[in-house]
C-alpha positions as CSV (number, residue, x, y, z in Angstrom):
1,M,103.5,90.6,129.2
2,N,102.9,91.8,125.6
3,H,102.9,89.5,122.6
4,N,104.4,91.7,119.9
5,Y,106.0,89.8,117.0
6,V,109.8,90.6,116.9
7,Q,111.9,89.7,113.9
8,T,115.0,87.9,115.3
9,A,118.2,87.4,113.4
10,N,117.0,83.9,112.5
11,V,113.7,85.3,111.1
12,K,115.5,88.0,109.1
13,S,117.7,85.2,107.4
14,L,114.5,83.2,106.8
15,V,112.7,86.1,105.1
16,T,115.7,87.0,103.0
17,S,116.0,83.4,101.8
18,L,112.3,82.9,101.0
19,N,112.0,86.2,99.2
20,R,115.0,85.2,97.1
21,L,113.4,81.7,96.5
22,H,110.1,83.3,95.5
23,T,111.7,85.2,92.6
24,M,113.7,82.3,91.1
25,D,113.1,81.2,87.6
26,R,111.1,77.9,87.0
27,K,114.2,76.4,85.4
28,T,116.2,76.7,88.6
29,N,115.9,74.8,91.9
30,R,113.2,76.5,94.1
31,M,113.3,74.5,97.3
32,A,114.4,75.7,100.8
33,L,115.2,73.8,104.0
34,V,114.7,75.5,107.3
35,Y,115.8,73.6,110.4
36,G,116.9,73.9,114.0
37,E,116.1,73.1,117.6
38,H,112.7,73.5,119.1
39,G,111.7,76.9,120.6
40,L,113.6,79.1,118.3
41,G,110.7,80.6,116.3
42,K,110.7,78.5,113.1
43,T,107.0,78.0,113.0
44,E,106.1,81.6,114.0
45,G,108.6,82.8,111.3
46,V,107.0,80.8,108.4
47,V,103.5,81.5,109.6
48,Q,104.2,85.3,109.6
49,F,105.8,85.0,106.2
50,G,102.8,83.2,104.9
51,A,100.4,85.8,106.4
52,N,102.3,88.6,104.7
53,N,102.5,86.9,101.3
54,S,99.2,86.2,99.5
55,A,101.0,83.7,97.2
56,A,102.2,81.5,100.1
57,I,100.4,78.6,101.6
58,Y,101.2,77.2,105.1
59,L,100.7,73.5,105.6
60,R,101.5,71.6,108.8
61,A,102.3,67.9,108.7
62,K,101.0,65.6,111.4
63,A,102.2,62.4,113.0
64,L,99.9,60.3,110.8
65,T,100.2,62.4,107.6
66,S,100.2,60.1,104.5
67,P,101.0,61.3,101.0
68,R,97.2,61.2,100.2
69,W,96.3,63.1,103.4
70,F,99.0,65.7,102.5
71,L,97.6,66.2,99.0
72,E,94.0,66.5,100.4
73,D,95.2,69.3,102.7
74,L,97.0,71.0,99.9
75,V,94.0,70.8,97.5
76,K,91.7,72.3,100.2
77,E,94.2,75.2,100.7
78,L,94.2,75.7,97.0
79,G,90.4,76.2,97.1
80,E,89.4,72.9,95.5
81,Q,87.1,70.1,96.7
82,P,89.5,67.1,97.0
83,L,88.8,64.1,94.8
84,Y,89.2,60.5,96.1
85,R,92.0,58.9,94.2
86,S,95.6,60.0,94.9
87,S,96.4,60.4,91.2
88,A,93.4,62.8,90.9
89,L,94.5,64.7,94.0
90,F,97.9,65.2,92.5
91,T,96.5,66.4,89.2
92,Q,94.2,68.8,91.1
93,A,97.2,70.3,93.0
94,K,99.4,70.4,89.9
95,E,96.8,72.2,87.8
96,Q,96.1,74.8,90.4
97,L,99.8,75.4,91.0
98,E,100.3,75.7,87.3
99,R,97.5,78.2,87.0
100,Y,98.4,80.2,90.1
101,P,102.0,79.6,91.2
102,R,102.3,79.5,95.0
103,M,105.0,79.0,97.6
104,L,104.3,76.0,99.8
105,L,105.5,76.3,103.4
106,V,105.5,72.8,104.9
107,D,106.0,72.8,108.6
108,E,106.8,69.8,110.9
109,A,108.2,68.1,107.8
110,D,109.9,65.5,110.0
111,Y,106.6,63.6,110.0
112,L,106.7,63.2,106.2
113,L,109.9,61.2,106.5
114,H,107.9,58.2,107.9
115,D,106.7,57.6,104.3
116,T,109.3,58.9,101.8
117,R,106.5,59.0,99.1
118,A,105.3,62.2,100.8
119,M,108.7,63.9,100.2
120,E,108.8,62.5,96.7
121,T,105.4,64.1,96.1
122,L,106.8,67.4,97.1
123,R,109.7,66.9,94.7
124,D,107.3,66.0,91.9
125,L,105.2,69.2,92.5
126,H,108.4,71.2,92.4
127,D,109.6,69.6,89.2
128,T,106.3,69.8,87.3
129,T,104.9,73.2,88.4
130,P,106.3,76.7,88.9
131,C,105.7,76.5,92.7
132,S,108.5,77.0,95.2
133,I,108.6,74.8,98.4
134,C,110.0,75.5,101.9
135,I,110.4,72.5,104.1
136,V,110.6,73.2,107.9
137,G,111.9,70.6,110.4
138,M,113.8,69.9,113.5
139,E,117.6,69.9,113.8
140,G,118.0,66.3,112.6
141,I,116.1,66.7,109.4
142,K,119.0,68.0,107.4
143,N,121.1,64.8,107.9
144,K,118.1,62.6,107.2
145,L,117.3,64.4,103.9
146,A,120.9,64.4,102.9
147,R,120.5,60.6,102.2
148,F,118.2,61.5,99.4
149,R,120.6,63.3,97.1
150,H,118.1,63.7,94.2
151,L,115.9,65.7,96.7
152,F,118.6,67.4,98.7
153,D,120.3,68.8,95.7
154,R,117.2,70.8,95.0
155,F,117.6,73.0,98.1
156,A,118.7,76.4,96.8
157,E,118.4,77.9,100.2
158,V,119.3,76.3,103.6
159,V,118.5,78.3,106.8
160,E,119.6,77.0,110.2
161,F,117.8,78.5,113.2
162,T,120.4,79.0,116.0
163,H,120.0,80.2,119.6
164,L,118.7,83.7,120.1
165,T,121.4,86.3,120.1
166,L,121.8,88.8,123.0
167,N,120.5,91.5,120.7
168,D,117.4,89.3,120.0
169,I,116.8,89.0,123.7
170,K,117.1,92.7,124.3
171,N,114.7,93.5,121.4
172,V,112.1,91.0,122.7
173,T,112.2,92.2,126.3
174,V,112.0,95.9,125.2
175,Q,108.9,95.2,123.1
176,N,107.2,92.6,125.3
177,C,108.3,92.7,128.9
178,E,106.3,95.2,131.0
179,V,109.2,96.0,133.2
180,K,112.6,97.2,132.2
181,M,115.3,94.5,132.0
182,A,118.8,95.6,132.9
183,E,121.7,94.8,130.5
184,D,123.1,92.1,132.9
185,A,119.6,90.5,133.1
186,C,119.5,90.1,129.3
187,A,123.0,88.7,129.4
188,F,122.0,86.2,132.1
189,I,119.1,85.0,130.1
190,H,121.2,84.7,127.0
191,R,123.8,82.6,128.8
192,N,121.3,80.2,130.4
193,T,118.2,79.7,128.2
194,P,118.5,81.3,124.7
195,R,115.1,80.0,123.4
196,F,111.7,81.7,123.2
197,R,109.8,79.5,125.7
198,Q,112.3,80.0,128.4
199,L,112.6,83.7,127.6
200,N,108.9,84.1,128.1
201,N,109.2,82.4,131.5
202,W,112.0,84.8,132.5
203,M,109.9,87.8,131.4
204,R,106.9,86.6,133.5
205,K,109.2,86.1,136.5
206,A,110.6,89.6,136.0
207,E,107.1,91.1,135.9
208,H,106.1,89.2,139.0
209,L,109.2,90.4,140.9
210,A,108.6,94.0,139.8
211,R,105.0,93.9,141.0
212,T,105.6,92.2,144.4
213,N,108.7,94.3,145.2
214,N,107.8,97.6,143.6
215,L,110.8,97.5,141.3
216,K,111.3,99.6,138.1
217,E,114.2,97.6,136.7
218,I,115.1,93.9,137.0
219,T,118.7,92.9,137.2
220,A,120.5,89.5,136.9
221,A,120.7,89.4,140.7
222,H,116.9,89.6,140.9
223,L,116.5,86.8,138.4
224,E,119.0,84.6,140.3
225,G,117.3,85.3,143.6
226,R,120.3,87.2,145.1
227,R,118.2,90.2,145.9
């Protein structure tokens, strides 16, 4: 199986929104929320966007991330040696973002909700610098953040990652599966498991079936074990 990166419908919406966010004026809201179930390509999408944009910084929150830990990670990514006090860390980050405006891509942001000061720190950076901020989380994060109106109102862009479309599955299998997948095979996968992890499993199964049975094309019947 190949591992080519394929832009899905979700990722295209993400890129459009983040490009729009990146060009917004400082006087406007410059925050985005990206959310959805696991296995739909959110992380890969923001990582690829960051890799293709020199003015973007990718940060991943962890289960134990505190506001200070987050600021330390940010300051390191901005090329500075972190100072000790939280106030000094915030000043370091603020000064760097003022000097060189960046887009912050904050993945696994659900972890930051354990201590609301972390989210408030992001809001403060948004309000006091020209930086734009994209918060990425699971499907429940939108409702959780909606309780903080002063923060939620700053989301100029909201992108929900939904299940892979049939066209997504066709494109991924064409570019990554080493055996041809019939139309009904793609439709079968779409009906049953429209997420990347399961799609990869089906492609591996298809390749195994093709090798062991000398097949040039895999159909839905092959995947279901009816042939």
